[in-house]
Every structure is written in C-alpha cells, then in structure tokens.
VEXVEX-638093 format. One record per residue: x, z, y of N, C-alpha, C in turn; residue in one letter. Coordinates in Angstrom, 3 decimals, padded with zeros to 6 digits. Layout:
N
n_u/n_w/n_v/ca_u/ca_w/ca_v/c_u/c_w/c_v/type
X/Z/Y/X/Z/Y/X/Z/Y/a;
...
This chain:
298
n_u/n_w/n_v/ca_u/ca_w/ca_v/c_u/c_w/c_v/type
000.843/000.000/-001.192/000.000/000.000/000.000/000.884/000.000/001.250/x;
000.602/-000.917/002.164/001.407/-001.061/003.369/000.962/-000.039/004.422/x;
001.839/000.937/004.697/001.498/001.998/005.655/001.314/001.442/007.068/x;
002.035/000.352/007.386/001.896/-000.242/008.718/000.501/-000.837/008.896/x;
-000.009/-001.499/007.858/-001.354/-002.065/007.935/-002.381/-000.947/008.142/x;
-002.173/000.168/007.440/-003.092/001.307/007.568/-003.101/001.833/009.004/x;
-001.904/001.995/009.579/-001.821/002.493/010.961/-002.354/001.457/011.949/x;
-002.087/000.163/011.673/-002.608/-000.909/012.533/-004.136/-000.940/012.501/x;
-004.700/-000.743/011.311/-006.162/-000.711/011.170/-006.766/000.433/011.977/x;
-006.114/001.600/011.906/-006.601/002.767/012.647/-006.551/002.508/014.153/x;
-005.450/001.887/014.605/-005.299/001.571/016.023/-006.346/000.549/016.458/x;
-006.565/-000.465/015.618/-007.548/-001.501/015.929/-008.959/-000.915/015.993/x;
-009.289/-000.075/015.009/-010.612/000.552/014.981/-010.838/001.395/016.234/x;
-009.829/002.175/016.599/-009.950/003.022/017.788/-010.154/002.174/019.038/x;
-009.416/001.069/019.136/-009.529/000.199/020.304/-010.914/-000.441/020.383/x;
-011.425/-000.863/019.231/-012.765/-001.464/019.180/-013.814/-000.461/019.653/x;
-013.706/000.777/019.161/-014.668/001.816/019.527/-014.564/002.188/021.006/x;
-013.331/002.260/021.516/-013.138/002.582/022.933/-013.728/001.483/023.811/x;
-013.513/000.233/023.404/-014.072/-000.894/024.149/-015.595/-000.870/024.091/x;
-016.109/-000.536/022.912/-017.563/-000.461/022.736/-018.165/000.584/023.678/x;
-017.510/001.746/023.752/-018.013/002.841/024.587/-017.854/002.570/026.081/x;
-017.036/001.595/026.424/-016.922/001.214/027.831/-018.166/000.431/028.260/x;
-018.655/-000.425/027.367/-019.772/-001.306/027.714/-021.149/-000.745/027.333/x;
-021.168/000.248/026.425/-022.458/000.787/025.969/-022.483/002.313/026.063/x;
-023.689/002.854/026.220/-023.858/004.302/026.341/-023.664/004.962/024.975/x;
-022.593/005.708/024.849/-022.339/006.424/023.599/-021.300/007.517/023.843/x;
-021.280/008.485/022.957/-020.295/009.567/023.017/-019.295/009.426/021.878/x;
-019.126/008.199/021.439/-018.303/007.942/020.262/-016.874/008.427/020.446/x;
-016.320/008.219/021.642/-014.935/008.628/021.882/-014.774/010.139/021.709/x;
-015.789/010.897/022.154/-015.733/012.352/022.007/-015.837/012.746/020.538/x;
-016.579/011.942/019.781/-016.801/012.269/018.375/-015.610/011.918/017.483/x;
-014.692/011.088/017.985/-013.564/010.648/017.154/-012.761/011.821/016.609/x;
-012.645/012.881/017.402/-011.884/014.041/016.946/-012.749/015.121/016.326/x;
-014.033/014.842/016.212/-014.974/015.822/015.671/-014.968/015.796/014.147/x;
-014.868/016.968/013.476/-014.878/017.006/012.009/-016.146/016.397/011.414/x;
-017.233/016.379/012.201/-018.501/015.839/011.702/-018.623/014.331/011.932/x;
-017.574/013.731/012.526/-017.644/012.302/012.856/-017.914/011.444/011.628/x;
-017.239/011.757/010.517/-017.406/010.967/009.294/-018.856/010.979/008.824/x;
-019.511/012.130/008.951/-020.903/012.244/008.520/-021.845/011.465/009.435/x;
-021.411/011.266/010.692/-022.253/010.563/011.660/-022.047/009.054/011.634/x;
-020.979/008.616/010.986/-020.597/007.207/011.035/-021.715/006.267/010.598/x;
-022.349/006.565/009.463/-023.405/005.689/008.947/-024.541/005.521/009.953/x;
-024.948/006.634/010.553/-026.038/006.592/011.525/-025.656/005.757/012.746/x;
-024.424/005.965/013.223/-023.927/005.227/014.392/-023.865/003.732/014.093/x;
-023.356/003.390/012.903/-023.216/001.982/012.545/-024.569/001.302/012.364/x;
-025.552/002.040/011.846/-026.896/001.473/011.717/-027.491/001.164/013.088/x;
-027.220/002.038/014.044/-027.679/001.784/015.417/-026.998/000.550/015.989/x;
-025.715/000.395/015.687/-024.993/-000.803/016.129/-025.615/-002.052/015.513/x;
-025.872/-001.977/014.217/-026.441/-003.121/013.494/-027.766/-003.556/014.107/x;
-028.545/-002.577/014.562/-029.863/-002.858/015.149/-029.801/-003.083/016.663/x;
-028.576/-003.145/017.212/-028.385/-003.300/018.665/-029.125/-002.209/019.449/x;
-029.090/-000.990/018.904/-029.831/000.130/019.483/-028.954/000.955/020.434/x;
-028.309/000.272/021.368/-027.493/000.947/022.380/-027.770/000.315/023.740/x;
-027.894/001.141/024.747/-028.093/000.643/026.104/-026.748/000.416/026.777/x;
-026.762/-000.474/027.767/-025.536/-000.742/028.518/-025.104/000.496/029.292/x;
-023.801/000.668/029.410/-023.245/001.799/030.157/-023.331/001.536/031.659/x;
-023.046/002.565/032.452/-023.046/002.408/033.910/-022.001/001.386/034.344/x;
-020.834/001.410/033.659/-019.768/000.451/033.991/-020.243/-000.981/033.751/x;
-020.931/-001.193/032.627/-021.413/-002.531/032.288/-022.488/-002.986/033.267/x;
-023.380/-002.076/033.638/-024.441/-002.412/034.595/-023.854/-002.767/035.956/x;
-022.808/-002.043/036.355/-022.131/-002.345/037.626/-021.474/-003.717/037.574/x;
-020.972/-004.053/036.387/-020.278/-005.330/036.204/-021.208/-006.513/036.417/x;
-022.435/-006.384/035.916/-023.367/-007.520/036.007/-024.305/-007.418/037.212/x;
-024.187/-006.319/037.959/-025.056/-006.127/039.126/-024.828/-007.238/040.150/x;
-025.903/-007.823/040.602/-025.801/-008.885/041.602/-025.773/-010.266/040.994/x;
-025.164/-010.390/039.799/-025.082/-011.714/039.168/-026.090/-011.875/038.037/x;
-026.486/-010.743/037.441/-027.393/-010.754/036.280/-026.861/-011.630/035.150/x;
-025.542/-011.768/035.107/-024.928/-012.596/034.062/-024.546/-011.718/032.880/x;
-025.384/-011.720/031.857/-025.149/-010.886/030.676/-023.905/-011.325/029.913/x;
-023.426/-012.556/030.185/-022.223/-013.057/029.510/-020.978/-012.260/029.904/x;
-021.073/-011.508/030.996/-019.949/-010.664/031.411/-019.737/-009.511/030.438/x;
-020.767/-009.215/029.638/-020.627/-008.225/028.562/-020.123/-008.988/027.342/x;
-018.889/-008.756/026.911/-018.246/-009.631/025.917/-018.847/-009.611/024.516/x;
-019.562/-008.551/024.155/-020.071/-008.491/022.776/-021.357/-007.673/022.697/x;
-022.057/-007.841/021.572/-023.252/-007.045/021.278/-022.881/-005.984/020.243/x;
-023.647/-004.897/020.167/-023.336/-003.842/019.191/-023.245/-004.334/017.754/x;
-024.111/-005.297/017.377/-024.078/-005.755/015.982/-022.780/-006.477/015.636/x;
-022.114/-007.058/016.647/-020.816/-007.697/016.404/-019.746/-006.646/016.109/x;
-019.834/-005.521/016.803/-018.911/-004.412/016.543/-019.182/-003.836/015.155/x;
-020.449/-003.759/014.796/-020.827/-003.300/013.452/-020.131/-004.148/012.389/x;
-020.178/-005.479/012.538/-019.553/-006.382/011.565/-018.043/-006.157/011.485/x;
-017.412/-005.924/012.627/-015.969/-005.652/012.650/-015.635/-004.373/011.895/x;
-016.418/-003.334/012.126/-016.177/-002.049/011.457/-016.412/-002.148/009.954/x;
-017.389/-002.964/009.561/-017.635/-003.200/008.129/-016.419/-003.857/007.490/x;
-015.841/-004.848/008.186/-014.646/-005.534/007.676/-013.464/-004.576/007.567/x;
-013.303/-003.713/008.557/-012.209/-002.734/008.535/-012.376/-001.775/007.362/x;
-013.580/-001.258/007.172/-013.847/-000.339/006.057/-013.641/-001.020/004.709/x;
-014.048/-002.280/004.632/-013.892/-003.042/003.391/-012.419/-003.219/003.036/x;
-011.600/-003.525/004.053/-010.166/-003.685/003.810/-009.543/-002.360/003.378/x;
-009.948/-001.273/003.998/-009.427/000.050/003.610/-009.719/000.333/002.130/x;
-010.930/000.009/001.707/-011.331/000.265/000.320/-010.567/-000.613/-000.669/x;
-010.197/-001.828/-000.224/-009.547/-002.791/-001.124/-008.026/-002.723/-001.108/x;
-007.461/-001.924/-000.203/-006.011/-001.923/000.022/-005.189/-001.783/-001.256/x;
-005.538/-000.851/-002.099/-004.732/-000.562/-003.292/-004.727/-001.721/-004.283/x;
-005.778/-002.536/-004.257/-005.867/-003.654/-005.202/-005.230/-004.941/-004.666/x;
-004.891/-004.944/-003.388/-004.389/-006.169/-002.763/-002.868/-006.182/-002.638/x;
-002.296/-007.374/-002.789/-000.874/-007.545/-002.500/-000.671/-007.452/-000.992/x;
000.568/-007.151/-000.588/000.855/-006.978/000.837/000.501/-008.216/001.653/x;
000.770/-009.397/001.077/000.476/-010.637/001.810/-001.017/-010.770/002.091/x;
-001.846/-010.390/001.111/-003.300/-010.456/001.297/-003.792/-009.373/002.250/x;
-003.140/-008.205/002.204/-003.482/-007.139/003.149/-003.259/-007.623/004.583/x;
-002.091/-008.228/004.803/-001.738/-008.724/006.135/-002.671/-009.844/006.573/x;
-003.007/-010.725/005.629/-003.883/-011.855/005.954/-005.264/-011.369/006.375/x;
-005.803/-010.422/005.615/-007.136/-009.907/005.948/-007.128/-009.132/007.262/x;
-006.042/-008.382/007.499/-005.934/-007.667/008.774/-005.885/-008.664/009.934/x;
-005.079/-009.713/009.774/-004.959/-010.738/010.823/-006.300/-011.404/011.094/x;
-007.066/-011.658/010.035/-008.388/-012.275/010.199/-009.336/-011.365/010.982/x;
-009.269/-010.060/010.693/-010.113/-009.102/011.422/-009.707/-009.059/012.894/x;
-008.399/-009.038/013.136/-007.886/-009.007/014.510/-008.343/-010.236/015.287/x;
-008.283/-011.420/014.639/-008.706/-012.652/015.301/-010.222/-012.705/015.491/x;
-010.958/-012.091/014.575/-012.411/-011.989/014.754/-012.719/-011.142/015.983/x;
-011.955/-010.078/016.161/-012.098/-009.220/017.347/-011.828/-010.018/018.620/x;
-010.777/-010.833/018.584/-010.456/-011.686/019.740/-011.612/-012.651/020.017/x;
-012.188/-013.225/018.957/-013.336/-014.127/019.116/-014.533/-013.394/019.714/x;
-014.766/-012.161/019.243/-015.866/-011.341/019.757/-015.682/-011.084/021.258/x;
-014.430/-010.968/021.673/-014.116/-010.763/023.096/-014.125/-012.072/023.877/x;
-014.547/-013.140/023.218/-014.606/-014.443/023.876/-013.242/-015.048/024.120/x;
-012.266/-014.660/023.282/-010.911/-015.180/023.431/-010.106/-014.486/024.513/x;
-010.718/-013.499/025.171/-010.042/-012.801/026.286/-009.205/-011.645/025.739/x;
-008.011/-011.974/025.309/-007.126/-010.978/024.693/-006.813/-009.834/025.653/x;
-006.807/-010.133/026.951/-006.484/-009.089/027.936/-007.506/-007.939/027.923/x;
-008.685/-008.158/027.325/-009.693/-007.096/027.250/-009.378/-006.053/026.179/x;
-008.331/-006.283/025.408/-007.951/-005.321/024.367/-007.401/-004.032/024.985/x;
-006.748/-004.130/026.127/-006.248/-002.959/026.855/-005.358/-002.050/026.005/x;
-004.526/-002.632/025.187/-003.528/-001.866/024.437/-002.332/-002.787/024.260/x;
-001.210/-002.406/024.806/-000.041/-003.291/024.833/000.370/-003.758/023.442/x;
000.459/-002.818/022.498/000.898/-003.167/021.137/-000.086/-004.111/020.464/x;
-001.382/-003.798/020.568/-002.405/-004.644/019.946/-002.499/-006.004/020.625/x;
-002.380/-006.010/021.944/-002.453/-007.262/022.698/-001.308/-008.193/022.296/x;
-000.102/-007.617/022.186/001.064/-008.399/021.770/000.866/-008.938/020.352/x;
000.335/-008.081/019.493/000.087/-008.461/018.103/-000.951/-009.586/018.020/x;
-001.997/-009.474/018.829/-003.054/-010.490/018.841/-002.523/-011.839/019.315/x;
-001.687/-011.821/020.352/-001.101/-013.067/020.867/-000.222/-013.736/019.817/x;
000.607/-012.925/019.137/001.502/-013.464/018.105/000.708/-014.023/016.926/x;
-000.330/-013.308/016.511/-001.164/-013.753/015.389/-001.900/-015.034/015.740/x;
-002.433/-015.093/016.955/-003.154/-016.286/017.416/-002.234/-017.499/017.430/x;
-001.003/-017.303/017.931/-000.033/-018.402/017.979/000.320/-018.882/016.575/x;
000.512/-017.935/015.648/000.851/-018.285/014.263/-000.284/-019.040/013.592/x;
-001.520/-018.601/013.840/-002.679/-019.262/013.236/-002.882/-020.661/013.806/x;
-002.631/-020.804/015.105/-002.747/-022.127/015.730/-001.706/-023.083/015.158/x;
-000.508/-022.553/014.915/000.548/-023.363/014.305/000.149/-023.779/012.892/x;
-000.447/-022.829/012.143/-000.887/-023.126/010.778/-002.000/-024.173/010.789/x;
-002.944/-024.019/011.736/-004.052/-024.973/011.846/-003.529/-026.370/012.153/x;
-002.519/-026.422/013.027/-001.913/-027.709/013.375/-001.288/-028.365/012.152/x;
-000.684/-027.550/011.288/-000.038/-028.093/010.086/-001.048/-028.474/009.009/x;
-002.311/-028.083/009.196/-003.357/-028.459/008.239/-003.677/-029.947/008.303/x;
-003.587/-030.535/009.493/-004.021/-031.914/009.683/-003.331/-032.913/008.759/x;
-001.984/-032.884/008.647/-001.332/-033.845/007.737/-001.808/-033.698/006.293/x;
-002.018/-032.451/005.849/-002.474/-032.220/004.475/-003.895/-032.753/004.278/x;
-004.731/-032.528/005.249/-006.113/-033.002/005.129/-006.198/-034.525/005.201/x;
-005.274/-035.121/005.940/-005.199/-036.586/005.957/-004.831/-037.115/004.574/x;
-003.928/-036.395/003.896/-003.543/-036.773/002.529/-004.751/-036.669/001.598/x;
-005.506/-035.587/001.715/-006.693/-035.392/000.876/-007.679/-036.541/001.068/x;
-007.963/-036.872/002.321/-008.915/-037.952/002.622/-008.405/-039.296/002.122/x;
-007.104/-039.534/002.308/-006.525/-040.808/001.851/-006.645/-040.951/000.343/x;
-006.288/-039.890/-000.382/-006.349/-039.931/-001.850/-007.787/-040.109/-002.329/x;
-008.731/-039.427/-001.703/-010.142/-039.575/-002.080/-010.609/-041.015/-001.895/x;
-010.261/-041.605/-000.755/-010.667/-042.999/-000.489/-010.020/-043.958/-001.488/x;
-008.731/-043.744/-001.735/-008.019/-044.617/-002.684/-008.614/-044.535/-004.079/x;
-008.998/-043.328/-004.486/-009.558/-043.147/-005.828/-010.956/-043.746/-005.962/x;
-011.717/-043.728/-004.880/-013.036/-044.383/-004.896/-012.862/-045.876/-005.139/x;
-011.862/-046.465/-004.467/-011.583/-047.902/-004.634/-011.111/-048.185/-006.055/x;
-010.179/-047.383/-006.559/-009.647/-047.599/-007.915/-010.712/-047.409/-008.989/x;
-011.563/-046.415/-008.811/-012.624/-046.140/-009.781/-013.734/-047.184/-009.723/x;
-013.930/-047.724/-008.519/-015.015/-048.687/-008.337/-016.371/-048.013/-008.201/x;
-016.360/-046.709/-008.057/-017.618/-045.968/-007.894/-017.336/-044.614/-007.235/x;
-018.398/-044.027/-006.693/-018.271/-042.728/-006.028/-018.555/-041.591/-007.009/x;
-018.307/-040.361/-006.547/-018.584/-039.183/-007.375/-019.988/-038.657/-007.092/x;
-020.444/-037.750/-007.941/-021.787/-037.182/-007.780/-021.810/-035.950/-006.877/x;
-020.674/-035.225/-006.810/-020.627/-034.007/-005.994/-019.185/-033.699/-005.596/x;
-018.981/-032.834/-004.591/-017.628/-032.511/-004.122/-016.735/-031.916/-005.203/x;
-017.291/-031.056/-006.045/-016.500/-030.422/-007.106/-015.914/-031.463/-008.045/x;
-016.738/-032.419/-008.439/-016.288/-033.496/-009.326/-015.188/-034.323/-008.662/x;
-015.372/-034.619/-007.386/-014.396/-035.433/-006.651/-013.047/-034.732/-006.558/x;
-013.066/-033.477/-006.124/-011.817/-032.737/-005.916/-011.107/-032.467/-007.235/x;
-011.847/-032.038/-008.238/-011.247/-031.732/-009.546/-010.503/-032.931/-010.114/x;
-011.064/-034.114/-009.914/-010.458/-035.319/-010.500/-009.182/-035.760/-009.790/x;
-008.992/-035.330/-008.530/-007.801/-035.790/-007.796/-006.709/-034.729/-007.682/x;
-006.940/-033.521/-008.206/-005.957/-032.434/-008.079/-004.559/-032.831/-008.555/x;
-004.398/-033.441/-009.742/-003.035/-033.820/-010.183/-002.335/-034.756/-009.199/x;
-003.102/-035.693/-008.627/-002.531/-036.632/-007.650/-002.158/-035.887/-006.372/x;
-003.043/-035.000/-005.934/-002.790/-034.242/-004.702/-001.537/-033.385/-004.803/x;
-001.356/-032.738/-005.942/-000.176/-031.882/-006.124/001.102/-032.693/-005.938/x;
001.143/-033.895/-006.511/002.321/-034.768/-006.360/002.501/-035.206/-004.910/x;
001.384/-035.532/-004.239/001.453/-035.953/-002.836/001.905/-034.803/-001.935/x;
001.421/-033.608/-002.218/001.829/-032.440/-001.438/003.306/-032.118/-001.658/x;
003.785/-032.343/-002.873/005.209/-032.118/-003.164/006.084/-033.061/-002.336/x;
005.643/-034.318/-002.201/006.371/-035.278/-001.350/006.336/-034.817/000.108/x;
005.165/-034.349/000.532/005.008/-033.899/001.917/005.823/-032.641/002.192/x;
005.985/-031.792/001.181/006.823/-030.592/001.319/008.256/-030.968/001.676/x;
008.768/-031.984/001.001/010.143/-032.447/001.251/010.262/-032.993/002.673/x;
009.249/-033.758/003.099/009.240/-034.293/004.465/009.241/-033.146/005.475/x;
008.426/-032.115/005.197/008.345/-030.958/006.094/009.678/-030.229/006.163/x;
010.317/-030.010/005.018/011.612/-029.308/004.978/012.646/-030.060/005.811/x;
012.711/-031.378/005.638/013.684/-032.193/006.381/013.422/-032.137/007.883/x;
012.148/-032.178/008.268/011.820/-032.126/009.701/012.165/-030.762/010.297/x;
011.952/-029.687/009.507/012.306/-028.344/009.967/013.820/-028.200/010.113/x;
014.562/-028.759/009.178/016.029/-028.713/009.250/016.514/-029.427/010.506/x;
015.953/-030.610/010.778/016.327/-031.373/011.974/015.999/-030.595/013.241/x;
014.800/-030.008/013.282/014.375/-029.240/014.458/015.293/-028.046/014.702/x;
015.621/-027.328/013.634/016.470/-026.140/013.763/017.903/-026.507/014.125/x;
018.392/-027.617/013.587/019.744/-028.074/013.925/019.842/-028.404/015.411/x;
018.810/-029.070/015.941/018.776/-029.400/017.368/018.739/-028.133/018.223/x;
017.922/-027.173/017.794/017.806/-025.906/018.526/019.118/-025.133/018.485/x;
019.757/-025.139/017.325/021.038/-024.450/017.165/022.111/-025.090/018.037/x;
022.117/-026.410/018.069/023.105/-027.136/018.870/022.955/-026.801/020.357/x;
021.723/-026.722/020.834/021.475/-026.390/022.237/021.955/-024.973/022.564/x;
021.687/-024.046/021.648/022.118/-022.659/021.859/023.635/-022.542/021.875/x;
024.285/-023.248/020.956/025.750/-023.195/020.875/026.402/-023.879/022.065/x;
025.782/-024.935/022.590/026.330/-025.652/023.743/026.314/-024.793/025.001/x;
025.400/-023.829/025.045/025.323/-022.936/026.202/026.591/-022.113/026.382/x;
027.367/-021.970/025.294/028.602/-021.191/025.370/029.831/-022.053/025.640/x;
029.630/-023.380/025.715/030.753/-024.281/025.975/031.095/-024.244/027.464/x;
032.363/-024.042/027.825/032.740/-024.019/029.244/032.401/-025.344/029.917/x;
031.813/-025.291/031.113/031.447/-026.500/031.831/032.096/-026.470/033.206/x;
032.313/-027.665/033.760/032.948/-027.764/035.066/032.001/-028.457/036.032/x;
031.923/-027.949/037.225/031.083/-028.590/038.229/031.881/-028.726/039.524/x;
031.546/-029.759/040.277/032.260/-030.022/041.527/031.569/-029.303/042.679/x;
032.341/-028.607/043.478/031.792/-027.945/044.656/032.800/-028.101/045.790/x;
032.384/-028.864/046.793/033.247/-029.124/047.959/034.591/-029.704/047.539/x;
034.555/-030.619/046.594/035.776/-031.296/046.188/036.616/-030.523/045.209/x;
036.288/-029.272/044.946/037.067/-028.475/044.005/036.335/-028.345/042.675/x;
037.097/-028.361/041.605/036.503/-028.168/040.284/036.420/-026.673/039.998/x;
035.236/-026.209/039.761/035.047/-024.789/039.491/034.585/-024.618/038.055/x;
035.286/-023.785/037.315/034.937/-023.537/035.918/033.746/-022.578/035.865/x;
032.737/-022.963/035.067/031.545/-022.129/034.928/031.196/-022.010/033.449/x;
031.057/-020.793/032.988/030.677/-020.557/031.598/029.420/-019.702/031.569/x;
028.422/-020.205/030.860/027.185/-019.441/030.751/027.419/-018.194/029.908/x;
026.906/-017.119/030.388/027.118/-015.845/029.699/026.382/-015.804/028.374/x;
027.082/-015.307/027.354/026.458/-015.134/026.044/025.684/-013.831/026.040/x;
024.643/-013.768/025.240/023.837/-012.551/025.180/023.603/-012.146/023.739/x;
023.272/-010.887/023.563/022.971/-010.368/022.225/021.768/-011.083/021.632/x;
020.779/-011.340/022.483/019.554/-012.018/022.025/019.878/-013.408/021.498/x;
020.722/-014.123/022.263/021.084/-015.486/021.855/021.892/-015.468/020.566/x;
022.774/-014.501/020.442/023.588/-014.379/019.222/022.707/-014.139/017.999/x;
021.681/-013.318/018.187/020.748/-013.051/017.084/019.966/-014.307/016.714/x;
019.570/-015.079/017.733/018.839/-016.326/017.486/019.689/-017.301/016.683/x;
020.966/-017.402/017.064/021.888/-018.307/016.369/022.044/-017.886/014.913/x;
022.257/-016.595/014.699/022.409/-016.075/013.329/021.163/-016.339/012.496/x;
020.004/-016.099/013.096/018.737/-016.304/012.383/018.538/-017.774/012.025/x;
018.841/-018.656/012.971/018.714/-020.097/012.716/019.655/-020.547/011.606/x;
020.879/-020.048/011.635/021.859/-020.404/010.602/021.386/-019.954/009.219/x;
020.812/-018.756/009.163/020.296/-018.240/007.888/019.122/-019.080/007.387/x;
018.225/-019.449/008.304/017.066/-020.261/007.931/017.485/-021.654/007.470/x;
018.491/-022.201/008.140/018.990/-023.526/007.756/019.587/-023.508/006.354/x;
020.352/-022.464/006.053/020.935/-022.330/004.710/019.841/-022.224/003.653/x;
018.820/-021.439/003.976/017.709/-021.246/003.035/016.962/-022.561/002.791/x;
016.657/-023.283/003.880/015.936/-024.549/003.744/016.765/-025.599/003.015/x;
018.068/-025.600/003.279/018.948/-026.550/002.588/018.981/-026.255/001.088/x;
018.990/-024.968/000.757/018.965/-024.569/-000.658/017.644/-024.993/-001.320/x;
016.553/-024.836/-000.591/015.241/-025.244/-001.114/015.187/-026.753/-001.313/x;
015.684/-027.481/-000.303/015.658/-028.944/-000.350/016.381/-029.491/-001.569/x;
017.489/-028.865/-001.940/018.300/-029.353/-003.057/017.996/-028.632/-004.374/x;
016.912/-027.872/-004.386/016.518/-027.197/-005.626/015.775/-028.163/-006.541/x;
015.564/-027.742/-007.775/014.892/-028.585/-008.762/013.438/-028.839/-008.370/x;
012.779/-027.805/-007.838/011.376/-027.941/-007.424/011.175/-027.281/-006.058/x;
011.386/-028.050/-004.974/011.280/-027.488/-003.621/009.929/-026.829/-003.332/x;
008.840/-027.409/-003.833/007.503/-026.863/-003.556/007.334/-025.463/-004.129/x;
007.801/-025.272/-005.349/007.706/-023.958/-005.994/008.559/-022.941/-005.243/x;
009.748/-023.362/-004.833/010.652/-022.455/-004.132/010.099/-022.082/-002.751/x;
009.454/-023.036/-002.090/008.820/-022.744/-000.802/007.789/-021.633/-000.954/x;
006.991/-021.744/-002.008/005.943/-020.751/-002.256/006.549/-019.397/-002.622/x;
007.591/-019.421/-003.452/008.245/-018.176/-003.877/008.858/-017.430/-002.699/x;
009.361/-018.196/-001.725/010.003/-017.589/-000.554/009.013/-017.379/000.594/x;
007.715/-017.511/000.265/006.617/-017.196/001.190/006.603/-018.061/002.447/x;
006.912/-019.349/002.285/006.666/-020.313/003.356/005.200/-020.720/003.224/x;
004.391/-020.319/004.191/002.941/-020.491/004.057/002.467/-021.866/004.512/x;
002.797/-022.881/003.732/002.300/-024.214/004.015/000.867/-024.331/003.517/x;
000.036/-025.105/004.214/-001.358/-025.253/003.787/-001.476/-025.815/002.377/x;
-002.401/-025.269/001.631/-002.719/-025.734/000.275/-001.532/-025.628/-000.687/x;
-000.664/-024.640/-000.472/000.473/-024.498/-001.396/000.189/-023.507/-002.520/x;
-001.044/-022.957/-002.528/-001.429/-022.053/-003.616/-002.250/-022.833/-004.636/x;
-001.579/-023.321/-005.669/-002.250/-024.178/-006.660/-003.314/-023.434/-007.462/x;
-003.258/-022.096/-007.476/-004.242/-021.321/-008.243/-005.646/-021.474/-007.660/x;
-005.727/-021.646/-006.341/-007.036/-021.772/-005.686/-007.178/-023.102/-004.945/x;
-006.355/-024.058/-005.293/-006.320/-025.322/-004.563/-007.666/-026.030/-004.574/x;
-008.268/-026.184/-005.758/-009.535/-026.913/-005.846/-010.642/-026.213/-005.062/x;
-010.738/-024.880/-005.191/-011.782/-024.125/-004.489/-011.640/-024.253/-002.975/x;
-010.396/-024.167/-002.500/-010.136/-024.245/-001.057/-010.528/-025.605/-000.500/x;
-010.158/-026.661/-001.206/-010.458/-028.019/-000.737/-011.955/-028.300/-000.811/x;
-012.595/-027.864/-001.892/-014.048/-028.062/-002.035/-014.792/-027.390/-000.884/x;
-014.387/-026.164/-000.568/-015.018/-025.412/000.533/-014.879/-026.176/001.849/x;
-013.681/-026.710/002.122/-013.465/-027.474/003.357/-014.253/-028.779/003.333/x;
-014.227/-029.468/002.202/-014.851/-030.788/002.085/-016.357/-030.727/002.313/x;
-016.978/-029.642/001.897/-018.430/-029.496/002.074/-018.842/-029.477/003.548/x;
-017.888/-029.185/004.415/-018.170/-029.184/005.849/-017.781/-030.478/006.534/x;
-017.525/-031.532/005.737/-017.127/-032.836/006.289/-018.154/-033.901/005.890/x;
-019.314/-033.956/006.568/-020.393/-034.875/006.177/-019.998/-036.349/006.147/x;
-019.170/-036.779/007.107/-018.771/-038.191/007.147/-017.930/-038.560/005.932/x;
-017.021/-037.654/005.564/-016.182/-037.900/004.389/-017.022/-037.890/003.119/x;
-017.958/-036.966/003.029/-018.827/-036.884/001.852/-019.639/-038.162/001.681/x;
-020.063/-038.725/002.793/-020.834/-039.975/002.742/-020.002/-041.114/002.162/x;
-018.691/-041.077/002.449/-017.796/-042.126/001.940/-017.539/-042.019/000.445/x;
-017.541/-040.787/-000.086/-017.070/-040.607/-001.466/-018.144/-040.189/-002.476/x;
-019.342/-039.804/-001.982/-020.391/-039.354/-002.900/-021.536/-040.357/-002.996/x;
-022.169/-040.379/-004.153/-023.306/-041.273/-004.369/-024.468/-040.906/-003.460/x;
-024.687/-039.619/-003.291/-025.744/-039.155/-002.390/-025.368/-037.776/-001.880/x;
-025.756/-037.469/-000.641/-025.439/-036.162/-000.074/-026.715/-035.469/000.402/x;
C-alpha cells in the first residue's frame, strides 16, 4: 500500500470539503476533528447526493448583482460523487498494484479539476495545485499520443473490411479479429516512438551541453569571452537525459522492445495486451462514423 497515495487522498478529501463549505452552508470543517464525524458522514453525503445544501453567504455575495449561478463551480451531488470515488479507492487500496493506485488517484484529481470547471487555481492548496497541473499535463501528453495508435486501429479495420469483402456484425467481433494484426502494428510503432524519443532527447542534451561551451562576442571592437554559468539544475537534467537515452537505446536493441517498454513502465497507449480488446471495443463504441464503415448495421 502506497502511503503517499493515502496521504494525498486525505489532503484531496480535506480540500474538497473545505471548498464545499466555502460555497455551501455547512459546519463540515468544524466536524472534521470531531470524534462523531465518521458517524455523521453517511447523513452528510446523502444530503450532498440530494443537493440538500443552501448557498453560503460567500457564494451569495459572489453572484449578487449578476445572478450568474455559473460562478458557483459545483453542485453538492458532484462533491458526493468525488467522495464516493475517494472512499472506493481507500477500500480497494490493498488489492491494487501501486500503478493502479496512482492511476485511480490521478483520475479522481482530474475529476475534481473538471468539477471546478478546469479552474485549478480554485484548489487553494499549493501542493495539490502543483500536483493537479503536473497530472493534467501528463494526461494531455498521453491523450496526444493516443491519436497515432487510433489511426492505426482505424486503418487496420478499414483494410480488413476490404480484404474480407464484408463487414462485421458488431464491434467485439471486429476488434477480436484484428488483435493479432494490431499487436504487430503497435510493435512497429513502438520502435518508431523509441527512435523519435532518442532523437528528441539527443537534441535537448546537445542544447544543454552547448550552454557550457565558451562563446565570444564583439563589444566595441574588443573580443570578450563569455561563458554561461552552469547550474545544479542543469547538471541534473543532463544526467537524467543521459540515463534515459541509455535506457531507450537498450530497449531499442533488445529482442522485444515492446515488452521491455511495458516492463520498464513506459505508459504508451494500448500497451497492455491483457485488456487490449476491451479497451479498443469501449473506445470504438463511441465512434459512430467508424462503426458505420465497418459494421453491417449499427
């Protein structure tokens, strides 16, 4: 069990409740330290679920004059859903691997950000705000990397419809039949990704190292030697890049780069073959135009 996730969950829960009590009339903050708080939790959460809370004086002042209820970032039932997710993760912690614990925590944190309308600054906690920004950036990067994989899925589906000369009856049938082909295509794409990452890191490393090269500039006809100061931060970046480059080079020249990527926890989209078909089927069901191309009827 990851103790950091447990403490992060507690901090997140407290922040959610404090934010809730800012916008709605409640004594929840006072009850947090009360021994009877646990016994009151169910009753409080049921009230949240039923939106049975009035706006606080602060919230009323906020919308006074404009009558814009959108200035209130969330409803009580949204907070209820967040607390349910937090409690669920707490109950499941012992059965989950650390990677899944972190993933579920990150999802809850991003749901909180969505509930706040994307306004991370409303979190009002430096550590949580920083964590939310980093998680959001990582998820956006992951989402961006989804596109090439999904293009491969669509291409293979279209190609197989042509080769078969007929469409499939349902998404499950379509995806199941192309899994062996997809795995091979993803393995090729893994190699392309590794090479592009190596190139990107080499360029970044070269720029960092060049900053330490003595340079000369002309000033009033005289050559003045100027050397950019090295820093501890930059030295750490260089070391980290060098380590990552060695690791990626080792993966690239391994017998099975895709397997090694997964073993070393490089989270590329669709790299978990155990749930590959389920994940793709779930996504495909939300793509009506694609389904029309590959299914007999939708």
